[in-house]
C-alpha positions in Angstrom: 240.4 147.6 153.3 238.8 149.1 156.2 235.3 151.1 157.1 235.4 154.5 158.4 232.1 156.1 159.7 231.4 159.6 159.6 228.9 161.4 162.6 227.7 164.9 163.0 229.8 167.6 161.4 232.1 165.2 160.2 229.5 163.6 158.2 228.1 166.8 157.3 231.2 167.9 155.1 231.9 164.2 153.6 228.4 164.4 152.5 229.2 160.8 153.3 227.6 158.2 156.8 230.6 156.1 156.0 233.3 154.8 153.1 235.7 152.0 152.4 239.6 153.1 152.6 242.4 151.0 151.7 244.1 150.4 154.8 247.3 152.2 155.7 250.0 151.9 158.6 248.0 154.0 161.5 245.5 155.6 161.9 247.8 158.8 161.6 248.3 158.1 157.9 244.3 157.3 157.4 243.9 160.6 159.3 245.8 162.5 156.9 244.5 160.9 154.2 240.9 161.9 155.2 241.7 165.3 155.6 243.4 165.6 152.4 240.6 164.4 150.9 238.0 166.9 152.6 240.1 170.0 154.5 237.2 171.0 156.1 237.2 168.4 158.4 240.7 170.0 160.0 238.0 172.8 161.2 236.9 170.1 163.3 237.7 168.7 166.6 236.8 165.4 166.6 238.4 161.9 167.9 239.1 158.7 166.5 237.7 155.4 167.7 238.6 152.4 166.5 236.7 149.4 167.0 234.3 151.2 168.8 237.7 152.0 171.4 239.0 155.8 171.7 242.9 155.6 170.4 245.5 157.5 169.9 246.8 157.9 166.2 249.9 155.5 165.9 247.6 153.0 166.8 247.8 150.2 164.2 245.1 149.5 161.4 244.1 145.9 160.5 242.1 144.5 157.3 238.3 145.1 158.7 238.8 147.8 161.2 236.3 149.8 161.7 237.2 153.3 162.3 235.4 156.4 163.9 235.5 160.3 163.6 233.5 161.6 166.4 232.8 165.3 166.9 231.9 166.5 170.2 228.7 165.9 171.0 225.9 168.0 172.7 224.7 166.0 175.7 221.1 166.4 177.2 
């Protein structure tokens, strides 16, 4: 299993701060799974972080990885 954490507008869409997913082969596969479960997320620009590092969607996933969906944050 992997843990997916949601922040900002993404968390508002999912109504969750985090959830567990079965492992997929890559972030691209996981992103597709999440966007089919929560189609509204497609309207929000967001980055993917794997174990606290921004990565490309072809990054491979391993058991117990932590993925974060990070929408743009307003600075101050």
